[in-house]
N, C-alpha and C positions, 0 to 999 in steps of 0.2 A: 207881632213881636211880643203881645202878651200872651199868646200860645206857646212862643220858645221858650220865654222866661219861667211859665209854669212847668214846661217840661224838663228845664233845668233843675228848677227847685225839687221837681220828682227825684230826678236822679241824685241830687244831693242828699235827701232825705232818706232814700233807699241806699246810698253809701253809708250814711251816719248809723241807720239800724244795723247794717252789715258789720260795721266797724265794731258797733256794740257788742253783735253777737259774736265776734271773733274774742274780743276781749273777755266777754264772759266764758267762753269755751277756755281760754288759755288759762283764767283764774280758776275754772273748776279741775282743769288738767294740774295746774301747781298744786290746789290743795288736796288732791287725791294722790299726788306723786308721793312717795315714801323719803321722808326727810333723811338725806345723809346721815349714817351712823355716827356718832360720837362716843369714843371709847377714850378709857384712861389706861395709858400702858404704864405699868410699873418697871424701872429699870434701875441700872446702877447710879444714877445720879438723881433720882428721886421718881415722879410722876408727870407723865404729859399727857395732856388733850390732844387727840388726832381725831379728825373727822372724815369720815369716809376713806377712799383709795388713794392716797398721796400720788400726784401726777409729776409733779416737780422735784426731783429727790437729789439732793447733793451727798456724797459719800467721801468721808474721808479717811480711809485706810483700806487696805487691798480685801480684806476679808469681806468689808460691807460691799465692796463694787463686786466680789464673787458673788454674794446673795443676790443683790439685785438683779445681775444678769441672769443666775440659774433661775429666779422667779420670772423673767420675762420683761423684768423694768429697766429701762434705759435711763440711767442719772442724766441729769440737765448740767451736773458738775462733778467733778472727782480728782482728787490729789494724784500726784504721780510719786512713786518712791523715792525718787532723787530728782532734782532738778536735770530737765533733759533726757531724762530715761524714757519717759512716755508711759503709756498703761502697759501692763504685763501682757506677753505676746500673745498667750492663750487666749486672751479676751478683746485683743486688737480688731477684730473683725465686726465685732458687735458694740463697738464703743465709736467709730465714726462720727463726727460731729459733737462729741461730750466735750465741753469746755475744760480745761485744765485748770485748776482754783489753787495753783500753789502745791507745795509737797506734804507728806504726810509730819514731818518734823515742823512745818510752817505753813499751814492754810492762810491762802490770802482771803481775809474777812471781807473786804471790799468788793472782791469780784464773787464770793459768794452771796452776798447780800444783793449783788444787781442781778443775780439769776432769779429772784423772788422766788426760793424753794418753799415747798411747802411741808417738807422734811428732810431732816438732816439726821447722818447717821454717822456714829462713830466709838469712841471707847474713851473710858476713864482713864485707862493707862497712857492712852496718846495725848488726849485733850482737856483733861479735868481744868486746867489752868483758864481755859476760855469757854467753859460750858454756857457762864451765863450771857457770854457775849453772844455766842451762837444761838440760845434761846431767844435772846431780842428779834433774830433775823427770822426764826422758824420755830416749829416744834421740832425737839432734839433728843433722841433717844442714844444714850449710852451704854454698851455691855461694859462689863467689868475689865476682864482682860481678852486677849487674843491668843489664837493658835490651840493651846491645850483644849479651850472649852467650844471650838468651832461650831459644835452641835448645837448646844444651847444659844449660842449667839445666831446661828442660822434661826433658831426658832425664834428669839426675839426680834430679829431683822423681819422675817415674816409678820409677826404681829403687827409690828409697827406700820407695815406695808397693806395691811388687810389682806394678806393671801397666807394664811395660816394651813389651809386646807392643801395648797399646792405644795407647800413646803413638807407637808407630812408625806406625800407623795415622792417627792423627790429623796427625802430622807429612806424612804421604804426601798428605793433603786439603790441607794449607797449599801443599805443593808445587803440585799439580794447578789450584788455584785462582790462584795467582800466576803459573804459568806460561800459563794462558788468558788471564790479564789484558796479559802481555806480549806475547802475539800479536796481541790487539786492539790495543793500543797501537803495535805494529809496522807495524800496517795504515796509519798515518798516515807522510806524507812526513817530518814535522817531530816531534822529540822535544820533549815538554814539560817544560822546568825548572821544578820544583818547590820554591818557597820554603817553610819552616816555621819557624813564629814562635809563642812562648809567652809568655803573660803572666804572672808569679809574683810577685804583690805589686808591690814596688817596685823590679822588675827586669823586663825584656823578654828573653827567652832567643832568639837565632838557632841553630838546632837545625843542628849539622852531621850528619856522617854515622855517628860512632862512637856509634849509641843504636840503640833500639828500632826509631824509625821510619825510620832510615838504613837499616838492613838489608832492610826491606820495599821501600824505594823501589829500591835497589838489585837486589834480586831481580827486581823488576817492571820492571829495565832503565829506569827514570827518572832523567834528568840533573839535577844541580843546580847553581843559579847560581853562578858562577864564587867570589864571595866566602863560597860555603857548600859547595864541593868539598873538604872538608878531613877527615883522619881524626881528627877529635878531637869530644869530646861537643857542646859549644856555646859561644857568645862573648854576651857582653851586649850588646843594642842601646843606642844613645845618639842623639841628636839628629844628630849629624854622621855617624851610621851609617845613618841611614835610607835611602839609597839602597841599600845592601848587603840591604835586605829585598825587594828587587824579583825578579820571578820570571814567567815565563807563567802560573802560579798560584800563591797563597799558601795555605797551611793555618793557620787561626789558632786558639788555643785561649787559654781564660782558665782559670788555677788558682785558686778562693778568691773573694773579694770585694774586695780592692783590686788596683785596676789603674791605680795614679797615674801611672807612667812611660808606660805604653800609651796613656792619656788626653793626656797631653804630644804623644806623636809623632803621633798620629791629628790633633791640633790644629795641628800645624805645616803650613805651605806644602810643604814637600817630600815630606809623605805622598800630597798630592795629585797629586804629580807623578809618583808612580810609576807606570809603565804597567800593573802589576797591578790598581792601583785605578779607572786610567782605564777598562781593559778590564772592571772589575765582576769582576774573577776572583779575588776575596778569598772563602775558603770558610771559615766558622766550622765546627769540630768539636768535638765531646764531649771534654772533657780527661780524663775517667775512662777512655774507652776508648783513645785515642790515646796518650796519655802515660802512664797511670797501670797501664795493662792489662800492657803487657811480659811477655804469655806467649802460648801458642797460640790459646786461643780469642780472645783480643783482636786477634790479627795476621790470623786469618781473618777477623775482622769488617771491620777496616780494609781489606783487600783487598776485601772488597764495597762499602765506601763509595769506594774509589778508584775503582771499577767505574763504581759509580752519578754520579760528578763528572765523570769522564776519559773515559768510555765514552759513557753515557746521557745526558751534559752535562745532568745535574740536580742540585739541590741537596738537602743533606742536610735530615731532620726539623729544625725550630728554626731554621735558616740562610735568612732571608729576603733575603740578597744586600745588605744595607746596615749594615754593621758600625758602630757609634757607640760613643763613650765611655760609659763606667759609672760 
């Protein structure tokens, strides 16, 4: 019995020594492992300290959502443009399981907090009023504007995510794509004047140059009709302004389900007199990509769509060349 007790004591001692050794090895490994980098990110709302590469990211606008997906980051939470609309269709396959945390107009702070994020991305123009509340939940980084500043925004999002190098590579991809498109278009003797029109409820907007699409068209060397060649965001179309919608081609989109004003414009005799209508050069484009995307991934896909229409002379899926009232 004494011999058995002594054997057990020896085993216990050996286990104790082994445990001590393991703890020592773990401690040594922990001490030798590099500490997660802590960096200060300057943005529209101030300076925010971020440690390492955030893994639980919440995004509160479509541009931030586009940036995250482009960089291979699946957010834990994101807003939808309007209640019940879901995420932009061109991103849907990448966002299965991502929790909806309200809408762009009204993020749900309680839902955001429950997700325990380690980074929140949004913009001052959207959510300045709740910046302090968001910052109490997690480190929060704001761009100043959206749309026209998408390139600078993408760079800031990447800095916050710790993925600056990857963002640079993706932006270089865009530059190569748009340069190739420009070369293809320069081969034509005449430049195609591009009209951009968007139906939003009881408003029809004539998109000018100070917006997401305006930057892409400019990068591609595509001119705008005289009435759209302005360094502003958009103007509202009226019946009297139907002639201002004309161009060599028109890219038309519809946001939501209410298109009362667009229907009235299309039923007016002035609409049928537009050269772009007579030439059947009105192209319907997906609103979620062309107007809501406002990021690097969307920009690259818009360039592909422009090539399909203007170089390959083909229509996009879902566009039968016969825009009708809805």
